[in-house]
N, C-alpha and C positions, 0 to 999 in steps of 0.2 A: 575291847574286852576288858575293861577294869572291872567293870561288873560283875563280870561272869568269873573274873580272879577272887574278885573278895566273897562271892556267891560261896564257891568251891570251899575256899577256907571259912568259913562261916560253918559249912556242911562238914567239914572235917571236925571241926573242934566242938559240934553238936550244938550249935546256933540255929537250930533249925528256922524259928521265925525270921531271923536276918536271913538266913540264905534264900527262903521264901521271897523274902520280899527283892532282895536283890536280883535274883532269877526273875523276877514280875519285871522289875522296871527293866534291863536288860531287854527283855522283849516286847515291851512297850517303845523303844527305841529303837528296835533292832540293831542292837549294836553286834552282832556278830550276822556272818553270809547265811541264807535259806538252807542252807546243806547242812547248818548246825539246830536246825531248829527242834527237831526230834530230840533228840538228846538233851538239849536245854530242857523241854518240854519233860522228858521223863525226870530229869533233876529236880523239877519242879514238885511232878507228881510225887516222887521220891519221898520229898522234905515231907509233903502236906501229910503223908501216910505214916511217917514215922514222928509225924508229931500229933498224930492221933486225930486228924481231920479227911478219914477213911473216905466221907461221902464228896467230900472237895475233891481228893485227890485220884477218886474213879470217874470223875467229870474228866480231868485233866488225860487218864488213860485212855478214854474215850474220844475223846479228840485227836489225840494221838493216834487212835488206832486207824481211823478215817482219813489221815493223810494221805494223799498220793503216792507219797513216799517210803510209807511203811507197808503198801503193799508188795508183797512178794512178787507177783507178777510185772510191776511198774520198773520193782528195783531190777528185774532178772534184764528185760529190754532196755533201759538206760542204758545199764553196763553192754550188753551184746551189742546195740546199735550205736553206742557212743554218744545219743541222743542228750541234749539238754534235756531237763524237766518239761520246759517251757513247750520245746518241739513237739513233745509228747501230746502235752494237755490241749494243746490248738491255739497257744498264747503268742 
């Protein structure tokens, strides 16, 4: 979680390029559990948007919107049934 912590600090201090680099590096090496993927992708998108890279940020937002974990029906089923995402996807 070192990269994520460093990315958060960079974001808070307004060092957006460093934030983007560290978040992407953390994603690449899967430094966190899958359940944290949507919030971390949102952090990348937000840093990109605030740094003026709106088109690139939009790609991250679109990818995030297509994830099963971000779909309301899927989230409700997971909570109601107590099932893991892999069980719902047949993995």
